[in-house]
N, C-alpha and C positions, 0 to 999 in steps of 0.2 A: 841142242845141250838140255840134258835134264838137270835141273837144279835140286838137289837131294837134301842139302841141309840150308837152312834160313832161319834168322832170328832177329830180335829187336835189341839194339844196343842203346844204352843210355847210363847216366850216371846221376842219381840212381836209375835203376829201371825195374826194381821190385813190384810196384804199383801198375805195370803196364797190362793193359787188357788184350795187346796185341796177339799173344800165344793163343787165348781163348779163341779169338777171331779166325786166324790163320789156321788153326788146329780145326776149328769147326768144318771149315772148307775142305782141307785135307780128310778129314775123315767122310764127309758127306759124299767126296767125289771118288772115293777110294784109291786115292793115289798113293802109290809105292814109294814114298818117300819119307823121311826121317820127320819126327814132330818139330814144328818151330818151336824156338827156344827163347829165353830172354839172358842177356848175359851184362854184367856191368863192366863198362869200358871207362878208364881214367883218361880225361882228357890230356894230361900230361904225357900219357904213353900211348896215345891214341894209333898212330901209325904203327907202331912197334905190334899192338894188340890186333889189328887189321890183318897185318901179314899173319901173325901167327893164326887166326880165326880162318885164313885163306888158305893156309898149309893144312889145318884141320879139315878142310873140305866145304866150308861153307862158301855158299855162292852168291846167297841173296841177305843183306841187312837191312832192317829198317833202323832209322836213326832218330831218338828223341833229343830234347834239351839237355844238356846244353852242349850236344856234340853235332848239330846239322851245318853250323859253319864250317868246323873242321873237316866235316865228311865232304864238303863242296870243296874245300882247299887241296884236299889229298886226292881228289878224282882226276883220272887221266882224260877223262871226256864226260860233258855234262850236257844237259838237254837244254834247250832254249830257255824254260820256265825257271830251271834252277840256276841258270846264269841270271836272270833277272832278278830271283829272288835273293841271289848270293847264298844258296843254302840247299843242302840235299838231305831229304829223308829216306831214300831209297839208293842203297847200292847194288850194283851187281858185280860180282867179283870173278872177273875172268881170268885165263891162265896168264895174259900178259898184260891186262889192263883194268883198272876200276872205271865203271860208267855210273856217274851220279845223276839221279833225277830227283824231282820235288812233286809229290801228289798231293800236297795240302789244299793248294788253291783248287784243282780239280775235283778234289774230296768235297771242299766247301760248295762248288757249283752242282756237283750231283746229289747233295743232300738237301737241294731245295726243291720243291715242286715247280712245275710250269707256269701255274698261277701266280704263285709268290713272284717269281721272276718277272713276269709280265705285268702284274698290278703293283708291286711294290718296290721293283728295282730299277727296271730299264726306264731310262729317262726320268728317273725319279730323285728326290733328295735322299741320300743314305747318310748314316752316321756310323762311324767306326769308333769305339773306346779303347783307349790303348795304343802302344806303337813298338810293340815286341815282335820277334819273330812271328806270331800267328797273325798279328795284324797285317803285317807285311804280306801274308798270302791272301788274305779276306780283302784287302784294299785291292789288291791285283786282281782278285777274281770279280770283285762289284764293277771296277772298270771295265773289265772284259765283256760285262753283262750289261753295259750301257747306263751305269749308275751314276749318279753325280756324287763324288764321294768327298766328304769332309771327314776330319781326323781330329781326335780330341785327346791330347795326352798331357798329364801334370808337368811334364817338360816338353815345351814347345818347340826346342830346339832339335829333339829327336823325332818329333813328329814331322819336321820341316825336311829332316834328312831323309825320312822314309819315302815322303811324298817326291822328293826329288830323285832317288835312286830308281823310282819307279816310272820316271816321267810322267806323274800325273799332274795333270794343271788344275791344281787346287791348293788352298792353303790351310793351316790347322785352325781349328777353332779355340777363341780364349776362353777363361772361366766366366766371363761376363756375359758371352753371347751364347754360351752351350744351350742354356734352357730353351732359349727362342729358338734356335736351329732345331734341336731335337723336338719342339713342338709342331714344327713344319716339316719332319722328314717323314718318309714313307717306311724305312727299314732302319733299324736300330741293332747293332751287333756290339756285344762286349766281349773283347779280347783279353782283357785282363784277369788275374787268377783273383780277384778279391770276390769274396763268397765262398771259395774253396774250402776254407778251415772253417771246422765247427763253430758256430757263434758268430762268424766272421758276416759282416753285411756290406753290399755294393751299395753305397750313398752319392753314386756320381751324379745320376741323374734324379730329378723330382719329375713323378710320373703323372703329377695332376693334371697337366693339359696337354699330355701326349693324345694326338688324334686316334680314335677308335678303330680307324682302318690300317694302323700302324703295326708293322710286324715286328716282333722283338725276338732277336736270337742271342743265346749265350753259349760260348764255347765250352764253358764247363757242363759235365757231364755227370759228375759226381761231388755233391749231391745231384740227384735226377732233377730237382727243381732247385735252383739256385735262390737267394734273396731278392736278385734281378728281375727273375721271372717270376717270382712270387708277387712281387708288387705290378707287374704287368698282367697277370692272370686277375688280381683285384680290382683292376681298370677295365677287366673284360676283352684283354688285347690276345691276339692270336702269339703263341709262343712257340720256340723250338729250342732244345738245348743241342750240345755238341756230339752227342753220342752217334748219330748217323754220320756225320762229317768224320769220325774216327773209323767208322765201318768202310764209308767211300773211299777215303785215302788209303785204307788196306786193300780193298779190291783191286784198286790201280796198281799197286805192289803187285800182289798176286798175279795179275795179269802179265805184267812185265818180266816176272819170273817164270810164270807156268803155262804163258800162253792161253790161259782159260778165262774167261768172263764169269765173275761171281757178283752176287748182288746182297744188299741188306735185307734179307727175308725177316717176316716177322718173328719167326723162330728163334733166330740168330739174336735178335734185338731183345727178346724176352729173356734169353739165356743169360745175357751180359747185364741187364736190369736187375737179375736177381742174384748176381755176384758180390 
């Protein structure tokens, strides 16, 4: 089956870079399909709008917040990862059923180089900041890679629920032990939105005593270097933003729909950074 019409849905979805990513691959490969679109979908009328999009010929949809859990709930069949994360960011609309998948965790894994996984994650202390939907995917991924995951969130109960849902043998970190654990961690990732707004600073961590070999990752990619990463760079630490993860999770969706493997080329990264 050729999937001719694809799009990203969200509420709002105007800021999404997904069209630039998917249309880059569609053009590069010379595929004879419609350009990938972005469509605002209201959570209150989600199922109705999905059925309408299906009638309009859409066969593949990427899903952004706050619609991923609803997308999971309306799917007729879901992948194992999607079930574990209880959310779907990729829908395939068949004639008789909707398949839900989640490519966020594998997108995060594929965004990391082999050296970082081996030296900073596998059998090492890792720290995740935040307990939202993105944190769920990252915690799942780090656990899959053999990392010893601890989670910090201002609301401890939310962190406990996340860890229990994923069957992670760990416990949340309290504010009083956060800096000590961070200072002994090899990999730290920020999944909160702190630092995304202009002039906003992420002050969750003190970088004063972070080990020089620690790898710092921030899912924020706009700005290209968040205040969190700026502090890490000032300490001489290796850093990465979330742009490659965004591309890699899109690549997985693209392969699900079109059965073609694509990658995060330097040209595509440069294109997105210039937008």
